[in-house]
N, C-alpha and C positions, 0 to 999 in steps of 0.2 A: 504493500500500500504506500509506504514511504517512498519507494523507488518510483512508483507511478506518479506520485505527486511531484517528485523532483523533475521527471520527464515533462509533465504537463507545464510546470513553471518555466522550464527551459524553452519549450515550444512557444509559450506566450511571450517570453522576453525576446526570442529570436524574431518572432512575427512583428513585434513593436519596433525592433531594430530595422527590419526591412522596410516597414512603413515610413520610418523616419528618413531613411536613405532615399526612398522614392519621392518623398515630399520635397527634399532638398535638391534632388538631381533633375532639375528642370532642363528643358531644351535650351533655355536662355543661358544657363550656366555652361552648357556644352558649347554654345556658340560664342561665348565671351560677350554676350549682351548684358549690360548692367543697368537695371532700372534705378533711377534716381528721382528725387523730388526737386523741382525748381521752387525755391522758397516763396516766390511771388504767389504761388498757389495759396499760401497761408499768410498773405501780407496784412490781413486784418488782425493777425495774432503776432505776438513777439517771436523772435527767433528761438528763444527757449521753448515756447509752446509749439513752434513749427517742428523742432527736433523731436518733441514728444509725439506729435502726430505722425511724423515720418517713421519713428520706431513702432508705433501702433500698427502702421501699415505693413510692417515687416521689411521696409526698404532700408538698405544699409548706406546709401549715399545721398548727399544733398548738394545742390548748387545754390549758393546764397546770393540774392540780388543786393547790389550796393544800396545802402540806406536802410536795410531791414533793421528795425529797432530790436536791440538785443533782449531787453526785458530782464527779469530776475533782478539780481543786485545791481545790474548795469542800467536799469531803467530805460529811458528813451535814447540812450547812446546808440548811434548807427553803426552798422557793419560797413567798414571801409578801410582804406589803407592808412588812415590816421590812428588806428588802434595801437596802443602801446604794447610792448613785448609781453608784459605780464598778463594783460587781458587776452592776448592771442593764445598764450599757453593755457590759460584757464578755459577759454572757449574750446580748444582742441580736447582738453581733458574731459570737459563736461559732455561734449559731443560723443567722445569715445565711450564714456560711461553709459550712454544710451544705445550703444551699438551702431552709431551713425558716424560716417566720415565726411567732412567737408572737402569735396573734390574740386570745386570750381567756384568762381564768382562771376556774376554777370546778370544783366547785360550792361557792360561798362561802355559809356559814351563819354570820352574825355572832353572837358571844357578847354583845357590847354595841353599842348604836347608834353610839357614838363611833368605831367601826371603819370606818364607811361613808366618811367623808371621806378617810381614809388609803387605803382600797382604790381609790377613784376617782383619787386623785392618783397612786398606783402604776400604775394602768392607763394613765393618760395618759403618765407617764414611760416606760413600756415600749412605748408606741405600740400598745396593744391597741385593738381595735374594740368589744369587748363584755365584759361581766361576766356569767357564769352564776351564778345565786344563788337562794336561797329566803329573801326578806326576812321579818322579822316583820311581821305585819299593821299593827302600830303604827308601823312605820318608813317607810311608803310615801311620805309627804309629803317626807321627807328624801331618800329614794332618787330620787324623781322630780326634785326640785330639782337634785341632783347630776348626774343623767343629762343634763338640759338644760344645765347649766353647763359640763360637760365634753364634751358631744356624744358620749357613749359609750352604746351600747345595753345594755339590761338584759334578759337572757334568763332567764326564771323556769323553773327545773327542777321536775319532778314526782317527788320521791321517794315511796315507798309511804306509806300511812297510818302514823303520824299527821301526816304533812306537811300543811301548810295548802293545798297545791296538787296533791294526788294526783289530783283530778278536774278536768278542764278548766273545768267550771262554776264551781268555787271560784276559779280563777285569773281568769276573766272577771269575776266579781263584784268581785274585788280591784282590777282595773286598769281597769274601765269608766270612761271619761271621762278617763283619764290619757294622758300623752304617747305618741305612736306610737313613741318610742324604747324603749318597754316592751312586752314580749310573752313568748312561750313559747319555752323550750328543750324541745322535745318529745322525751321519752324514751319511745319507742314500746314498749319491752320492759316497763317498769314498768306502763304502762297495762294491758297484757294480763295480767300477773301479778296485777294487782289486780282482775281480772274485768271490765275495761272492753274495749270493742271499739275497737281502735286506729284503725280507719277512721272510725268515728263521731266519735272524739275529734279527729282531724284536721279533719273537716268542721265540727265545732262551733267550732274555733278560727279557721278561715278565714284572714283576712289578718293575724292577730296572731302568727303563727309567725315567730320570728327565726332560730332555729337548731334543730339536731337532735342528740340522742344516738341515733344510728341503729344498728339491729341487727335480727337475726332470731333467734327462739328456738324451742327444742323445745316441744312441747305441754305446758301446765301440768298436763294430766291424767296425765302420766308421773310427776308428783311432783318432777321436776327440770327446770324450764324454763330450762335454761342456754342461752347463746349458741351459735348454729350458723352455718355458712356461709350468707350471704345467698341467699335463694331456695330453701333446703332446709327451712325451718321453717314455722311456722304464721302468721306475720305478713303474708303476702301482700305481699312487698316491692314487686313490680311495681305492684300496685294502689295502694300508698302513694305511689309515685313518680308515678303518674298523677294522684292528687289534688294532689300538690305542683305538678305542671305546670298543672293546672286553676286552682289558686290563684295561679299566677305567682310561686311562691316563688323568692326569690333570696337566697343566703347560704351559710352553712357547715353541712355535714353531717358531724358528728364521728363517726368510727368509735370506738365504745366496745365492745371485744370482751372480755368478762369470762369467759373460759374458756380452758383449756389455757394458763394464765398464763405458763409458762416457755418455751413454744414455739408461740405463736399466729400467727407470721408466715405459715406456709403457708395457714392458714384465712383470714386477712385478705386475702392475695393473691387467693384464689379469690373472696372477697366483692367485691373491687374489680373483678375481671374480670366478674363478674355485673352489677355496677352499670354498668360501661361498655357491656356488651352491651345492657342495657335502654335506657340513654340514647341509644345509637346508633339503636335502633328508634324511640324516641319523638320524637327531634328530627331 
């Protein structure tokens, strides 16, 4: 009887182990796709609260937008390159305690060219991997030099017109011949809202995509192309992911959910579930 109980307990433990491995071994992990949160998703909350929400979602990475109020003991102090070394250390430690890593900051749009060295030094100090930004066309030599110096990737975002990069062709013209550390932060929603086909845009950029501000949106024809749960809008999320796989994309896919600001977690959770289902099929 004792032996049978031991065997039964061993089987239960082994089954739980297999379930745990299955839950963690998603297709996204196999493809080196890393879901992140763009903290603007939670801009009505402090960064401390945004980190808590990110952890609740089971997401391990966050991209923090410049100016996000820190909260906690720091109050309304903004996240930017003016943070002192002690605050930076404390932020990294607090983020790590929640199981979340700050991997990027953006979207950074400099007011003066002299801000670039400060930003790259800040990114290095915070152990970030990339900077999401929209550089002035006149600043590219400086930005490229700093990217190479610090080994930090530069992901160029595409805000709507009059942004210099609203169309992928404009970005490719600007970075042609430049370091492979420089590429696109593909905001697929902005493309569609600007009347571009997001699938064509992804194909045009090919291997120059560094990261994503990923989303699905309601039809622009409704007059309110707001964010919706992935797989329920017009962006053909599964087809976008197929293109990403074809291009052998590896990197961060930041969830930027800009709707139901005060209670977006249920919709984000559904989007993550859809993403995991698709990656399981694809890989």
